[in-house]
N, C-alpha and C positions, 0 to 999 in steps of 0.2 A: 759163043754161041748166042747168032746176033737180039737182034731184040723181037724180030718176028713172029719169035718162038714163041715171048709174052704173050705176043696180040692174039694169039691159036689158044694158046691153052685156053685166055681170057675168056678167044667165043664158043670156050664150053658151055660157060655161065658159071661163077662159083655163087655159095648159098650166100647169101646177105648176114653177115655176123651183127648180132643182135648188140645196142647196147654201141654204138661205129665211133671212130677215130673224133668224129667232127657230128655235134647233132646237127639232126631240121631246126626248123624255124619255126616261129610263131609269130603272131601277133595278141601282143596282149589286150583286154581290154578290163575297163578297171570295174566290171560285174564279174569278174574271175569268184561266184561266191560258192561252197559246197554245198552240194546235194544231195541226200542219201535215197538209194530207192529198197533196195535190198533186194532187188530180181533180178536177173540175168532172161540172156533171152535162148538159155542152150539148156533147157532141162529136160530131163528123161523125158516125166510127162505131162510138160506142160506146164509144168502146175508154178504159181509163186513163188521164190525159195525164201526163208526167211531173213529180217534184214538184221545180219550179223552186229554186233556191238564194237565199240570202239577201244583196244586193248590197252589195258591200264597202263603200262609205257612199253616201249619200245627198247629192246636188249642189244639188241645187233644192228649193223649196217651196210648199206651197197655203195662206196664212198669215190664209187668209180665205174665207168663202161667200161664191161665181161667182170665186175667183180675190186679186183686188186690188179699191183701192177705187172703180177706174171701175165695178168691178162687168159685166167684162168677158165672164167664164168661160173665158177662155183662159189658154195658158200659153205660152212660150219654148219647154220642155219637152218634148224629142221623142214620149213617151209610149209604147205597144204596139206595134207595127207585128202583131208574128206574136202571136195568137188568148193572153193567158194561161191563167192556174193557177195556185190560190190557197196564195201563200207560208204566209199562216196568217191565221187565226183566232181572237179571243176574244169569249167570252160575257159578253155585259153583266149580260142577265138585260134586263128589255122594253127601246122603241125605245129608241136612242141618235142624237144630234143626227145633220148630216151632220158625216162629220170632216177636217179641216185638217191641214196639217203644216208646219212649221216645225220646222229647224236639225236634223233627224232623227229628230224627237220629232212626234204621232203626237196630235190631243189634240179630244176631241171630250166636250159633251155628257149630260146624262142627267136622268135623274128625283132632286135631288140630289148631283147629286154632278155633277161634272169630273175625269177619267181622263189621264191623260199612260200611250205608251204608248210604249215604242222603238220607233221607224218598219222597221229590220230587220228583226225576230225577233216586234214584237212582245208585245215581255218591259214588266211594270208597271212607270215609271217610280213618280207616283203617281201620287194620288186627292184628292180636297180636296172636303168636306160645303160649301154653297149654301145659301140661304134660296130652296126655291125652284123651278120648272124647268130647268136650265142647257141656256139655246140654244147655238149655235154658234161656240165658241170663236172669240175672230181676234187670234194675237198679232205682236205687236210693240215690240220693244224691249227686248226681254228680260218680255217683259209676257201675258198671255193677259185679256184683257176679254172676261168671257160677260156678254150678256144673259140676265138672272134676272127672275123674275112678276113686273113693278114694278119692279125695280132693275140695276142691275148690280157685275157685282161683279170687281178685277180682282187676278189672281193673281201673282205668281212665280212665274213659267216653269219655275226650274231644280227648282223643288219645291212646287210648291202654295200656299206662304203666303198667306194673304187681303192686300191690301196696302188697300183702302176696299173701298168700297162708296156708293153713292152712285142717290139717286132718281130715276126715271122714269118716274113716274103718264104713262097716256096714248099710251106708248111706238107708236110704227107701224111706225118704224127704228131702226136702231140701222148707222152708219158709224163704222170707224176709219180714220185716211189720213196719210198723213205729219204731219201739218201735222199732229195731232191726235184725239179720239174726239166724236164729234156725237151728239144721238139728235132725232129728228122729232117731234114734242107733237104725235101729232093728236085728232079730239074740234073744240068750236066757237072754240078760241083753236088753230088748227093756232100752229107756233113748230120752229126751229130750235135746238137747245142749244148751245152748243158750252162740253164741260168741259176742268178743270185737271187740271193732272199727280198731283193733293191731290182731284180729286173732284170740285170744288166749281166753279159755274157760274162760264165763265168769258164768257160771252157769249148773249144772250138774242134771234133776230130774229123778228117776228113775220111771219109769212102771209097770206092769203088764199087765197080757192080762183080758179083751179083750182091743186089740188095736186093730188098721190100720191105713195107709194112708188112708184120707191125712191129710198135714201139715197142721192147716191154724189158721186167726187170726180178730176180734174184737171185740171192746168193751170194750178196757182194756184187754186185754185175745187171752192168744194162745190155738188151743183145737188140739186136738186129737180125731178120731176119734174113734167110738169102731166095726163100719165096723156094719157085720152081727147079730149083739149079744146083742145090746143095743141098747133102747132109748136115755140111760144118753154114756154125753159124756165126755172125759177128758179134764178137767177148770184152767190151770194154769196164776198165775200170772206173767209178761213179764221181771220184776226186780228181781224177786229173785226166780223164779221157782215156788212156796209154790201151792202145790195141793190144787183147792177148792171145797164148795159142794161136792154132791155125786158122789163115783167115779162110775165107769162102774162095770158090774157087766154079767158073761156070763147066756145066757138066748136066748129066740128065740123069740125076735119078731118082728126080720129079719130088721128092721129097717139100713141105710146105711146114715151117715152123706155124704153132698152133697157141701153147703155151707153156711155161713156166709154172713149176706145184712141186714141195720139197723138195727139190734139187738136183729136180731130173726135168730135161723141157723134152716137151709131148710133140712128135710128127707124123704127121699121116700123108701117106701118099695117095692119091683118092685115084688117081692116073690105072694105077693097078690097083692098088686096095691093099696099104700094109700103110702098119702104125710101130713108126719103133723111138724111140725114148736115147735121149743122149742124159748120161750123169753130169754136176756140172761144181758140182756137190760131192764130199765123201757120201751124207750119206742115199747120194741120190741110186737110183736102179739103168739098170740095161736093160731093154729085153724089144722082140720081135714081132709084130704077131700080122695075121696074113687077114684080113679085110673087107667089103663087099666092093669093089670098086664101081665107077657109076659116070658117065658120061659126066658132072659135072664132081668141079674137084670137092675133095670129102672135108668134111672143117671136124673140130672135134671141141668136149670142153672135161678139167678134173673134177670130182668132186671128193672127200673127202677121200675115200678107198676105192673107189672106182674111174676110168679112165670111161672116156662118154667117145662111139665113132660118132659120125651121121655121111649116110651115104645119097647123095641128094636127087638120086634119080626118080622120074617124077612115074615111069610107069611102073618102079619096085622101091618103095620106099623103105631105108630098115637105119636102125639104132642100134647100136653092139657095147655091149660094157663090158668094160676086162677091168679083173684084179689089177691095181696103178700100182702096184712091186710085181710081181709075177709076169702081168702079160696076158695070163687066158680068159681065153672068152666065158665070163660068165653065164647073160644071156645075149638074147638076140629078140628086137620086136620088129613088126610091121605095121607102122602108122598106115592107116589107109588115105590119104589128100598126101600128097607131096609136102615136102619139109622146105623150111622154106628161110631153117636159121642157126642157130650155135644151139645144142641142148644148155637149159639153164639148169645144173648140177645143188640140189641142197643134199643136205641130209640127211631124208627122210623122203624126199618125191626127187623125181627128175622130170622137167616139164618140155614136152620139144614142141616148138614152134609148125604151126603148120602152115597148109593152105585152109582150114578149115575153124584155125584159132588153135591152140591150146590141148598139147593131148599130153597128163600127165599119166609115170609111171614109178613101179618101189624099184630102191636101188636094189634092195636085195637081188628078185628075181624075174620082173620087168611082168609083173600084172598089170595090168589097167586099172589105172585106179579114177580113176576121173577126165572131164573134158569140159572143157569153156571157151566160148566163144568169147575171146580177149586180144585185145595186143599182140603183136609177134614180139612187142620187146618187153623186159617187164625184170625187175630187179627180185631178189626178193629178203626178207626180212622178217627173222621170226614165222608166224606161219599167215603171215600176209603177204601181198600180188603185188605192189606198180608196174603199173600200163598206162604208157604212153599214145591214144588210136585218136586218132583225124585231129582235130582244138583241141580235144580232152584229154586233163591226168585221171588217172582213175586208180583207190584203193582195192583191193580184195580180202575178204577175209570169211575162211568156214563160219556159217554160221549160229 
């Protein structure tokens, strides 16, 4: 099918994915000092919210966009079950990238600079200039992998020292997994490129149409979506790049692979309204479940026990929670404002970004828990939220 079909689908509008593959930019300032206000602008009674206290320690991580190599946008951390308030805020200037959190440190990219902030207090740990707009970092094994314009910079996570940089021309996606770092070259010669520990090319595997971001990993494999063309997806061996299984083909199945979790790839067909799963490991599951179609392509996230599908129709947005193993619908919810991104699926709360801020629901039955006028891009660690809003990085925690 010709490329014009992609343009047609794109014209329907896709929901913006929280924690995009290459984040935005920021202009750092030397005066980026954390402040604690203890109040928010969205309280049911209009009264000030008590100031939360910093936690004694940070026990969990959100080390990459969408949390993990499977880009599930889900975590086993509980998340805030009661309405959080601002713990601290750090002004970095203009728009930073989405924040990530690893080993008690918040990492955020910006316009030429990577920043490291204490996750408990917001105090600056270090900042490092890079040659270009710094996207959202990925942190693994004591290193921060930062997508920059046309390249990737790898920094020592402890002090920001640059270990190496490598060019990634035409990069369409970037992935850091336990098996290594990979980038997806777009254009007329699409390929997946694996990087060695020193930034040199370990292997390169050419792809053919159909292919689309994201680039994700799990079950000892690296995956490339076929976008809305086929229910198949590219499966590559992480050691040598060998393509395994059936290759995708052009078609009209309208699936769009969204994430991998627990042996399974979950895909949403928002055009007609369907979620289907494909097992890629012996413990994977297979099912298909009808969901509300929408004028926008649906998007998904996966928590510990649930798969969440969001329909982005502006006049009737909806969230559908399904049992991750059986596919049965557990509950549906209809946030009043239009949904603007992927839900964040924590163990004890589901966060849905809307045009009017975050809406929180109970994973068990969809009960509305709280709302917050906060950024639509968040990372969840323990009972805290971290958000990038304009030129400011903010931490929230229940009082």
